[in-house]
C-alpha positions in Angstrom: 93.7 109.7 93.3 93.8 113.4 94.4 90.0 113.3 94.9 90.3 110.4 97.3 92.9 111.9 99.7 91.7 112.7 103.2 94.0 115.7 103.8 93.0 116.2 107.4 93.6 112.6 108.3 96.9 112.6 106.4 98.2 115.4 108.6 97.8 113.0 111.6 99.3 110.1 109.7 101.9 109.2 112.4 99.7 109.7 115.5 99.7 106.6 117.7 102.3 104.7 115.7 105.3 103.1 117.5 108.7 104.8 117.2 110.1 102.0 115.2 107.3 102.3 112.6 107.9 106.1 112.5 111.6 105.5 111.9 110.8 103.2 108.9 108.3 105.8 107.6 111.0 108.5 107.8 113.5 106.3 106.0 111.0 105.7 103.1 110.1 109.4 103.0 113.9 110.3 102.7 113.9 108.0 99.6 111.0 109.9 98.0 108.0 107.9 99.2 104.8 109.7 100.0 102.0 108.5 102.3 98.3 109.4 102.2 95.2 108.5 104.1 92.5 108.0 101.5 88.7 107.4 101.3 89.0 104.0 99.7 88.2 100.4 100.4 91.9 99.4 100.4 95.4 100.6 100.7 97.9 100.5 98.0 101.7 100.7 97.4 102.7 102.1 94.0 106.4 101.6 93.3 106.5 103.8 90.2 105.0 106.8 92.0 106.6 105.9 95.3 103.2 106.3 97.0 101.5 104.5 99.8 97.9 104.9 100.7 96.1 103.8 103.8 92.2 103.7 103.9 90.5 106.0 106.3 88.6 103.1 107.8 91.9 101.4 108.8 93.0 104.6 110.6 89.7 104.8 112.4 89.7 101.1 113.4 92.1 101.5 116.3 95.8 101.8 116.9 96.7 98.1 116.8 95.0 97.5 113.5 96.2 100.8 112.0 99.8 100.0 113.0 99.5 96.5 111.3 98.0 98.0 108.2 100.6 100.8 108.0 103.4 98.2 108.4 101.8 95.9 105.8 101.9 98.7 103.2 105.4 99.7 104.1 106.5 96.1 103.7 105.5 96.3 100.0 107.7 99.3 99.6 110.6 97.6 101.2 110.3 94.4 99.2 112.1 94.3 95.8 110.0 95.1 92.8 108.6 91.9 91.2 108.2 90.0 94.4 104.5 90.7 94.4 104.5 91.4 98.1 
């Protein structure tokens, strides 16, 4: 995956997100989760590596959609393993 990471966009990961979303992000990071913006068709939540990816196109689509997409991927991380969502 390292080849797909958009490091410049990842530095601006939290720009434009509501405070409640940032709080949830910080909670997950404190538990070892990492977040990346990637050049990919879709985002992904990997429980075993504690990694969440958000596609560059979702970040560039606008703040409302980006916030939804970000929350969607975090919801996977917050759901128990095995729930398939």
